[in-house]
N, C-alpha and C positions, 0 to 999 in steps of 0.2 A: 731914622727909623730902620734904615737898613744895617746900622749897627746894634739893634737891640739884640740880648742874648736870649731873652723870653720874647713869647708871642701869645696873642688872644688866640681863642679857640680856633678862628678860621681864618683871619685875616691874613692874607699875603702868606699862608701856609698851605703847601701841596697837601692834598686830602690823603696821601699815604703816609705824610709825616704825623698826623693827629693820632695819639695814641688811643687805644679802645677805653672805652668808658668801663670803670671798674665795676666787677662782677658782683653782684650782691652775697654776702657772706651767711652760710648756715650753718647749724653743728653740724657734725658726722650723723648723728642718729635725731630720729624724731623725739621730741620732749613728750615724755608721758602725762597721762591724767594723772595729777596730783590729790591726793585725798582731799574731801570736799569738806571744807569748814571756813568760817568767816569769809574775808572779801581777799585772801590772798591768791594772785593769779587769776583773778576774775575779769582784768582788763582795765578795770577803772579804779581810780583811788581818789576818795574823798580827803581833801586835805583844809576843810572847814568850808569857807563858802564857796569853794570853786571845787568842782569834779574833774579829774584831768585823765588823759587817755594819751598812751605813749605810740606815737606814730613811727613805723621803720619802713616804710613804703615810699618813695620818692620819683618825682620828675626831675631831671637835670633842666638847669637854666642857662648855666654857662660855665665854661672851664677856660683854666690858661695852665699853660705848660712851658718846658723848656725843651727848647730844639738841640741844646748841646748837653744838658745834663738828663740823661734817660729818667724817667719817672718821676720828676721834679715838677711839682705842680700843685694845682686845686682844684675841685670841682664843689659847684653849689646846686642846691636842691629845694624845690619846695615839696612840702608834705602832701600825699595823696591819702585817698580813702578817708578823709575826716568824718566821724559820724555826723548824723543829724543833730543840729543843735549845739556843735562843738566849734570854737573858732581856734585858727592858726595863731601863735604868738611870735613867729619869724620862722626864717628858714634856716637850714642846715647847711654845712660845709665841711669838706674833709680835704687831706691831701691825697692826690690821685694814684698813688703808688701803692696802694692797699685795697683791699676787698672793700667793698660799700657796707659798712657795720655801724649804725648810729641810728640817732632818734631825736625825734622833737615832742614837746608835748603839746597838745591841744586842749581847750579848757573851755569849759561852760558853767554859768552859774547853777549852783547848788539848792535845790528846792526846797530839802529837807532842813536845810541848816538856815536857823535864824539870824540873820544880819543885826548887827548892834548901829550900823551905820544907815544913814539915809541915801547914800548915792550907791549907784549898782556895782557890780563887783567887777563889771567888763565895761569897757567903752570905745567906740572907734577913734581911731587918730583924727586930730583935726587936720592934719596936713602931713608932708615929708619933707626931711631935708635930704638934698643929695649930699652924700658924704664923701664919695669917692666913685671915678669911672676911670676905665683905661683909654676912654674916647678923648683926645687931644682937640677933637671940633674942627682940626684943620682939613677934614675930607667931608665931603656932602654925605656918603654913606656910614651907616653906623653899626654895619653888621659884624657881628662878631665881638663885639664890646660889651663889656660887663658894668653896672652901675647899682651901687650900694645906697641903699634909703633906708633913713632911719625915721621911723613914727615920730610925731610931735604929740606928745599925750595932754590931754586936757589938763587944768590944774588939779593936785590932787592923784593924779595916775603915774603909772611908769611903764616905758617900753621895755620889753623883754627879749626884743631881738632885731636884727635887721632883714630887709627884703632885698633880694637880687633881680634884677630885670636885665635882659639882654638887647634891651633898646632904651632910648632917652626918655620915653612918657613915664611921667610918676604912676606907681601902682593905685589901685583905686582904694579908697580908705575902708573899703569894706571887707578886703582881703585880710585884714588883720585887726586884733584887739590888745587895747593897752588894759594894765591891771590896776586897781586902786592901792594906793603906795602901802596902805597897812596889811595889805595880803603879800607883799612883796620882802625880799630880802636882798642885803648887798651880796656881789659877787666880785670876782677876781680874775685875771687874765692868767693861765697857766701854761700853756704850751702853744708856740708859736706854728701857726699853721702853713703861713706865707709870707714872705716878704716881698712886696709889688714894688719896690723901690729897685729892686734886682731884675724887674721885668720893665719898669718903665722908670728911668733916672728922675725924670722931673715931674712924675706921678706918686710920690711915694705913698705908703700904705702897708700896715702890718695887720695881718688878721690872726687874730687868736680864739682856741678853745677857750671855753669858762667855765667855772666851777663854783660852787657858793662859798663864800667865806665863812659860813658858819657850818661846820661840819663833824662829824664822828656821832658818838653815842648820844649827845645831849644837842646837837645841831638841828637847826629847823630848817637851813636851807633846802630849796627843791631845785633841782639843774632842769632845766629848759631844754638843753640841748643845743642851743643857738650858739651862734659866735658874736664876737666884738671886733671892731677895727678901730684902729688910730692912724692918723693922717700926719702926727707930728712925733716922731720918734723921741724927742727930748721932752714931750709931754707926760707927767705923771698921772694927769686926770683924764685918763683915756675910758673909761667906762661911764658909758651914757644909759646904760640898761642895766636890769636888775635882774634876780632869779625870784622864784616863788618862796614862800613861805609856808610850811606845815603848820596851819593853825589849829589842828586837831590833835591833842596829844594823845589820845588814847592808842594811836599806830595800828588801827586795824587791819592794814593789809599785811602787816608781818605774818610770817608763817608760825603756826603752833608747835607743839612737840612732835608731833605725829607727821606733819610736813617737813620739820627740820630732818627728821630721819630719812623721809623719802627722798630730800635732795642731798643728803649725804650719799645715800646709797646709789643715786643716780651719777653724781658729778665727781665724788670722793676721788683726788686725784691718786696715782700709784707712785709714792716716793721712794725714788731709786738713788741707791748710794753707788760711789765709785766701787770699781771691782777690787780695789788695794786698800779699800777702808780698814782701817784697824780698830776705830773708836767707833762703836755701833750705838744705836739708840736703846734705850730700856724703857720699861714703865719706870713710874716713881715709886711704886710699890716695892718693884724687884731692887731698886736701887737701896729703899730703906732695909729691906729683908736680907742683904749681902752686907749689913755691916756699916753703913752711913752713919755718922755718929755725930749727934749735938754737942757743942761746946759754947760755954759761957765765960766771959771774960773775968779772967782772975780764979777760975776753977781749973785745975790740971786735969782732972778727970771727965771724961765727957761722958754722956746718955747716949744709949741704944735708941735708935728711932722706931716706934713701932710701924708695922706696914701701911697703915693708914694716915701717919703722922699726925696723930692726934694728941702726942705730947710734945708740938712744936709751941713754942711761944706766942700767946695771943696778944693783940692790941697794941698800941703804941705807934713809934716810927721805927725806920731802920736807921737804929742808932750805933751799930757796928757791936752791941753788946753779944750777940749771939752769932755762929757760923756754923757749917757743916764740913765735914773733914771726910776723906776716904777711909776706911779700916786701916789701921795701923799693923797690919799682920799679912800673912800670904795670901790674903782675897785681895789686895789690892790692885793687883794686874788684872785680876779677875773681873773686878767691878769698872775699872778702866775702860774694858774691850767692850761693856756691854751686852745687854741680850736681846738680840731682835726678835725672838722669838715671843718675848713678853711686851716688846714696845706697841704703842697705840698712841693716836692721836687724841690732844685734848683741846675740845673744841668749845670756843666761846662766841656764841650768834648775838650779832646787836645790829640795830638800826643804821643805815646809811642813807646820806642824802634827803634828809627829811621824812625818813621811813619809805620813801619808794623803791628802795633797795635794801637788801639782806645782806650783811657781811657775817661769813662764816670764817672765823679765823681758826686754823688748824695748827697747834702747837706740839712739837717734839722734843722730849728730851732726850740727851746725850749725856752719860756720868762723867765724860771727860771729853776736852777739846784738845786736838793734837796741835804739834807745833806748827808755825808757819813757814813757808818756802818763799824766799825772795827771787825775783826773776829779773836779770840784768841783761838786755839783748838777749842774745843764744844762751847764756850762762843763767843756771839755777843753784841757789844757795840754800839748803835746808837748814833752818836753824833748831838747834837742840831744846832751847828752852822757851824762847819768845814765841806766844800764842799759847801755850798750856795752860789749862785751868780746868779746875772741878766744875762739873754742871755747866751745860750748856743748852740755853732753850732757844730753839728757832721756829720759824712759823710761815706759814703761808696763808693767804685770805682769799676765797672764792667770794666774788660780789655777784648776786642774785637778783635781775630783776623781779620786783613783788606783782608787776603787771601780769607777767607770764610766766615767771618760774624760770626764765631763760638763763642761763650761766654767760654771764657779759664780760667779765676780765677776772684776772687773777693776779694778787700782789705777792711778789718775790721778794721775803725779808732777806737782805744781804749786809751783815755785820752792822755798820751804822749808817745804813740807808736801805735802799729798795727800789722796786719799779713795778708799777702796774703793767701789765701784758693784756691787752685785747684780746678776746677769744679767737679771734681771726689768726691770732698769732700765737697760738698755742700747738704743743704736739699733743695729740690724742692717742691713747693706747687702751681699745676696747670702749666701743661707744662713744659717750661724750665724757670720757674721763681722763683727764689731761695728766702729763708726765712732770714732775716735779724733780728735779735733779738736784742732789745734796752734794756740795762741795767736799773734797777729799779734806778731812783732818777737821776743817773749820765747820763744816755742816750748813753754810750758806745755801740758799736756794735759787735756783736757775732754770729757764724755761726750755733750755736746749743743750745738749751734750758740747762740750767743747773746753778751751782754757779763756777763763774769765780774769783780767789783770786790775787788780784794786791798785791803781795809781794812773801813771803816765801811758796810754796806749800808744801815743806818737811815739815816745822814746823809747817804749819797752820795757819799763822801768816798773816795779810794784810789786804788792803781793799774789802770789798765785791762788787761783780758784780753780781746780779742775774737777770737771764732772763728765760722767761716761755712762754709758748703757752697760747694764749687769744684770744677774740673775739676784742682786741683793737690794730687796725691796722691802717696804710696807704696803699695803694696801689699806689707803684712810678711808676706802667706802664701806669697809667691814670692822677695821681694827681701830676703833675710836671710842670715846667718851665725853658725853655732853657735859662741861663743866660750869658752865656761866650762860644766862640768857636771862639779862635783866628785865627785857621786856615781857617776861612771862610770869613775874611775879617769884613766887617759892616754888614753882613747878620742877624747878632745877635747883638741886642742893650741892652747894660748894665743896668740894673736899677740902680737909683741915690742911693739906699742904700747899694750898693754892694762896701764900702769900711769900714766896721768893719776890725779890724786888729785881729791878733791871739793873744790867752792868752799864757802869759810865759810858759816855759815846762822845767821841769829838767828832769834829765835822769832816777831816782829811784821813787820818789814820785810826783804824778801829782800836779801842781802847784793848781790847783782847791781846793785841800785839805788845803792849806793855805792863799788864796788870798782874798776870800770874794769878790772879785771884779770880774765882768764878763768879758767873753773873748770878743774879739772883731772883730772877724768875718773870712770869709774863705779867702777874697784876699790876706791877708798877711801870710797866711800856708806857711810853706816851700814847701809842695806840692802843691801849685797853680802853681808852675811853673817847678818843680821837681819832680821826684819819689820818693816815701816814703821812707826815709832813706837817702836821698842824696840831697845834696846842691852843688853849683859850686863848690865849695873848695873840694868836695868829703866825706863831711860829716857834722853832725848837731851838732852845737856846743852850749852847753847850754849857758844862759847869763851869763856874766861875774859878774854881781853883783845881787843879790835879791833885791825886790822891798818891800817897806813898805809902812805905811800908813800915810797921815798927813790930817789934816783937811782942807775942802774946804769953800768956802761961805756960806753953808749952815749947817756948824757943822759936816756935813759928813766927813767919813776919806777916803782918797784917798792915791793910792801908791805914793811913790816917790822913787828914787834910792839910794841905798848905805846901807840900815838895813835890817836885817833878819826879818822874819814875826812870825813863830809860837808860841804863848804864852803859857807857861806850864798851865795857869791857864785854858784854854779852853779844856783841856783833863778830862773825866769824873772821873778817878781815877789815883791816883800816880802809881800804877801799869802799866797802859795804856801809861802813861808818860815814863815808862822806856823802855817801849816794843817800843815805837816810835824812842827814842833815842837810842836803840840798832840797829834798822833798820837802822837810818841815819849814824850810826858808820859803819855800815857794808856795805853801799853803800853811798862811800865818797861824790858823787856829790850831794848827798839830801842836804836841807836847815837844819841847824844847829838850835836847841832850843834856842832861845832867852828869854828876858824878854818883848818884846814889848806887848801893849794891843791892843786887839780887838776893831774894832767898834761896837756901841752900834747896828747897822743893817748892812746889807751886800746887797746893793742893786744898787752898781755904776757899769757902763759899759762904759769903754773909748773907743771912737771911732775914735778920732784924726781926722787931715785932710790929706789924702793921695793922692799920686801920681797915675796917671793911668799908 
């Protein structure tokens, strides 16, 4: 025991070594009273036979932490202030180096819903299984030890969470409820909370955060907020618990149009651009008005696009028959630099986590994406061509709790990936409006100013993403247009131009470093109908073939399928060529270095003909 690197909360640890309990997080300003209508922000949501409440107040049960690695550890809680008639489904846990900000759902049977089953929706467990304990039972005292209990459900029912105790006695079976199987959905472990094997080498256990497997616009999985654990790191079958399923397709807790406007006005972030940014955003209509031209394969002369995009092709698929080019005259550089005075955020509102949350995706359009800069240690190599393309769509997404209307987290889109940042990790600027920093030239979104390296932080090698505070910004709380909200039916009319398709994405290096051809737009992005990192098949699959460039009717080069892209002559030095080759070999999903030639310019944006 003396060689342990980690310790229980109190056993053998001086009181001054115990880290303070995480403080509860709250937004900088009070949440306003939202416009009254429907059941949005009413505190309770009906999901069919069950009515659920989101609990955010907790009592600490047990903690563990590292005495050598400051801030490393986990804290486990039971929910407090459960309304009468509601029952706990499991306990909550989180890392101890962040403010207390989480939830668990409690449930009761919905008396207004007529069940088609003979069995009740909720039942007490039959017993508990002790899954893991920090107690090696070598001492008589059990003070400071933690015990993880898995409810044993009756036949036809599923457990939705674990219970934690600070003593060896089993919890009472009245403390938790199991849910009938047809009212549950599958879930998955998605973020490691703590690895107990580094605490107790002979008592391994991994504790994970959970999320529904079925997510996105059409997903019915409802996150309960509980955790799961696995005592065998080699086992793939680690989930003995489920999440809830929203069996009510009406999505009654989603906000209406008036409430959406109120949410955006209150939470709309400040989108801040780098002080040295050259390629600024614009509105789509400004881009069209300033000479953007529609070309068709086999036709040399393009058509001027009207400001609403009403003459863009309709229907079909992204077949490469059409593309958009910058004006081929003295307006070219003007359009490249954008018009921040005309810029606005294009908003897509969609249900998340079975309609218990609302995702407000905010898209920004930049007429041009600038060239990339490669960082190698302390040296930087600006690239003249690589990374440039016409038309750049980027976005960030606000996730709002439909129980209260509280901002819960923000997703920051970053080239071929992105990240969710909890509200407690955001930077706020004026009330509850967060700051979103747009990277120089590439316009990826980040939560804080600084240099973000897309590559190997350890080696100091990769593509630079520089962000900084400046006076160049767009206030998305006032400068926005709602372009889609499927749950509202015909209440929102989608604009004609909303049919650009997505830029191709590879796992390791962003496609925009190779393609020189612009992205095609938000409507075909995986996350238009799904949660980030999820497709209906459960994963994002990279393209099966790479795209190459071929001549079009104007002598420009356009992509076709089958050939790789990146030419070695496009790199500024042989050393950098070797660097990127090393990077690609290290990440097998990257594009291999070919002998293809780059086009003389980089101005094409495929849009295709898309179905709605």
